[in-house]
C-alpha positions as CSV (number, residue, x, y, z in Angstrom):
1,M,-15.5,36.5,26.0
2,T,-17.2,33.2,26.7
3,A,-16.9,32.0,23.1
4,S,-13.2,32.6,23.0
5,V,-12.8,30.8,26.3
6,L,-14.5,27.7,24.7
7,L,-12.6,27.8,21.4
8,Q,-9.0,28.2,22.9
9,P,-8.7,24.6,23.9
10,A,-9.5,23.1,20.5
11,P,-6.2,23.6,18.8
12,P,-4.1,21.9,21.9
13,A,-6.8,19.1,21.5
14,A,-6.2,18.6,17.8
15,A,-2.3,18.8,18.4
16,S,-2.5,16.3,21.3
17,L,-4.8,13.9,19.1
18,R,-2.3,14.4,16.2
19,E,0.4,13.2,18.4
20,E,-1.5,10.2,19.8
21,L,-2.2,9.1,16.3
22,R,1.5,9.3,15.3
23,A,2.6,7.6,18.4
24,N,-0.1,4.8,18.4
25,R,-2.4,5.2,15.6
26,T,-4.0,1.7,15.8
27,S,-4.9,2.2,19.5
28,T,-6.1,5.6,18.9
29,L,-8.3,4.8,16.2
30,T,-9.6,1.6,17.9
31,R,-10.6,3.9,20.7
32,L,-12.4,6.2,18.5
33,Y,-14.2,3.3,16.7
34,Q,-15.5,1.9,19.8
35,R,-16.7,5.2,21.2
36,T,-18.3,6.4,17.9
37,F,-19.4,3.6,15.5
38,P,-22.4,2.6,17.8
39,M,-23.7,6.0,17.2
40,V,-23.0,6.3,13.6
41,R,-24.5,2.7,13.0
42,R,-27.7,3.7,15.0
43,H,-28.0,6.9,12.7
44,V,-27.6,5.1,9.6
45,L,-29.9,2.2,10.5
46,E,-32.7,4.7,11.6
47,R,-32.4,6.3,7.9
48,G,-32.8,3.1,6.0
49,G,-29.3,1.9,6.0
50,T,-27.6,-1.3,6.8
51,T,-24.9,-2.0,9.2
52,Q,-22.6,-2.5,6.3
53,D,-23.5,1.1,5.1
54,A,-22.7,2.4,8.5
55,K,-19.1,0.5,8.3
56,D,-18.5,2.2,4.9
57,V,-19.6,5.8,5.9
58,F,-17.5,5.5,9.1
59,Q,-14.5,4.0,7.3
60,D,-14.8,7.0,4.9
61,A,-15.2,9.5,7.6
62,L,-12.1,7.9,9.6
63,V,-10.0,8.4,6.4
64,V,-11.0,12.1,6.3
65,F,-10.5,12.6,9.9
66,Y,-7.1,10.8,10.0
67,E,-5.7,12.9,7.0
68,K,-6.9,16.1,8.3
69,T,-5.6,15.3,11.8
70,V,-2.2,14.2,10.7
71,G,-1.9,17.0,8.2
72,G,-2.7,19.6,10.7
73,S,-5.7,21.1,9.2
74,L,-8.2,19.8,11.6
75,V,-9.6,22.3,14.0
76,L,-11.6,20.7,16.8
77,T,-14.4,22.7,18.5
78,C,-16.0,19.6,19.9
79,S,-14.8,16.0,21.0
80,P,-13.3,13.8,18.1
81,S,-16.2,11.4,18.4
82,T,-18.8,14.4,17.9
83,Y,-16.7,15.5,14.8
84,L,-16.6,12.1,13.4
85,V,-20.5,11.5,13.9
86,G,-21.1,14.8,12.0
87,V,-18.9,14.0,9.2
88,C,-20.7,10.6,8.9
89,R,-24.1,12.1,9.0
90,H,-23.0,14.3,6.1
91,L,-21.6,11.3,4.2
92,W,-24.7,9.2,4.7
93,Q,-26.9,12.2,3.6
94,Q,-24.8,12.4,0.5
95,E,-25.3,8.7,0.0
96,L,-28.9,8.8,0.4
97,S,-29.1,11.8,-2.2
98,R,-27.1,9.6,-4.8
99,R,-29.4,6.8,-4.3
100,N,-32.3,9.0,-4.8
101,R,-31.0,10.2,-8.1
102,L,-31.0,6.5,-9.5
103,P,-34.6,5.9,-9.0
104,L,-36.0,2.2,-9.3
105,S,-38.1,3.0,-12.2
106,D,-34.9,3.5,-14.4
107,L,-33.8,0.0,-13.2
108,N,-37.1,-1.4,-14.2
109,E,-37.0,-0.1,-17.4
110,A,-33.6,-1.4,-18.1
111,H,-34.7,-4.8,-16.8
112,E,-37.5,-4.8,-19.3
113,Q,-35.1,-4.6,-22.3
114,F,-34.0,-7.9,-21.4
115,P,-36.0,-11.1,-22.4
116,D,-37.4,-13.2,-19.6
117,S,-35.2,-16.0,-18.1
118,A,-37.5,-18.5,-20.1
119,E,-36.6,-17.0,-23.4
120,A,-32.9,-16.4,-22.7
121,P,-30.2,-18.7,-24.3
122,A,-28.6,-20.9,-21.5
123,A,-25.3,-19.3,-22.2
124,E,-26.1,-15.8,-20.8
125,P,-25.2,-15.4,-17.3
126,A,-27.8,-14.5,-14.5
127,P,-27.7,-10.8,-13.5
128,A,-25.9,-11.6,-10.2
129,L,-23.2,-13.4,-12.1
130,A,-22.7,-10.1,-14.3
131,V,-21.4,-8.4,-11.0
132,L,-19.0,-11.2,-10.5
133,E,-17.8,-10.7,-13.9
134,Y,-17.0,-7.0,-13.0
135,I,-15.1,-8.0,-9.7
136,S,-13.2,-10.7,-11.7
137,K,-11.9,-7.9,-14.1
138,L,-10.6,-6.0,-11.2
139,G,-7.5,-7.8,-10.8
140,E,-6.3,-10.4,-8.2
141,K,-5.4,-7.9,-5.5
142,C,-8.6,-6.0,-5.6
143,Q,-10.7,-9.1,-5.5
144,R,-8.9,-10.3,-2.6
145,I,-9.2,-6.9,-0.7
146,L,-12.9,-6.5,-1.5
147,L,-13.8,-10.1,-0.7
148,S,-11.9,-10.0,2.6
149,F,-13.4,-6.7,3.8
150,Y,-17.0,-7.2,2.5
151,Y,-17.5,-10.9,2.4
152,F,-15.4,-12.2,5.3
153,Q,-15.5,-9.1,7.3
154,Q,-11.9,-9.1,8.1
155,P,-10.5,-6.2,10.1
156,L,-8.4,-3.9,7.9
157,E,-5.2,-4.6,10.1
158,Q,-5.4,-8.1,8.9
159,I,-5.9,-7.1,5.3
160,A,-3.0,-4.8,5.4
161,A,-0.9,-7.5,6.8
162,E,-1.9,-10.2,4.3
163,N,-1.5,-7.9,1.4
164,S,2.0,-6.5,2.5
165,Y,0.6,-3.0,3.1
166,G,2.8,-0.9,5.5
167,T,0.0,0.7,7.1
168,V,-3.9,0.4,7.7
169,R,-4.2,3.5,6.0
170,S,-2.7,2.2,2.8
171,A,-4.9,-0.9,2.8
172,T,-8.0,1.6,3.4
173,V,-7.0,3.7,0.5
174,Q,-6.4,0.8,-1.8
175,K,-9.9,-0.7,-0.7
176,F,-11.5,2.5,-1.5
177,K,-9.8,2.7,-4.8
178,C,-11.0,-0.8,-5.8
179,L,-14.5,0.0,-4.8
180,E,-14.6,2.7,-6.9
181,R,-13.3,1.0,-9.8
182,L,-15.9,-1.5,-9.4
183,R,-18.6,1.2,-9.0
184,K,-17.2,3.1,-12.3
185,A,-17.4,-0.3,-14.2
186,V,-20.9,-1.0,-13.1
187,R,-22.0,2.5,-13.9
188,Q,-20.5,2.5,-17.4
189,A,-22.2,-0.8,-18.2
190,V,-25.6,0.7,-16.9
191,A,-25.1,3.8,-19.1
192,F,-24.1,1.7,-22.0
193,T,-27.1,-0.5,-21.5
194,S,-29.3,2.5,-21.3
195,A,-27.9,4.2,-24.4
196,H,-28.5,1.1,-26.5
């Protein structure tokens, strides 16, 4: 009986949150960010990540949270902040697993295939410039979004306005798609290099 009493308030809380997000999404998400992000940042930093890693994980979790809430599939048995921290912990664990699957020894072997910089012709770009090449191939809009968010650390609200997106969510989704395109291009280049 105690368990059912504790679980009964959850659906109205999710419904109430859904209405808050529909009525004033920016204010509601800002409030969630202010309450939750410091906990997420601390968790990520304690496990070898950076503040930027924490921002990326939190943003991904917020997109999942928002979509589930507005879509009506979110069932809360805890506070929204606790739910978001749990999602972030899971996402960070997945990211750590992904990073561990790409050991540094593979990168060192790939590096050994290239001649030393003293032997390299002057026309070849430095490795750091190679990443810029991939970014330049993404297209002007993706370049602008990624640089605005990651380099200039502009808020998504500002990015959405500057790029004529109707909502912050649209800008978030586009940023994620651009980042995935960049990751895919780099992975393909690494796989191609490893194969040859």
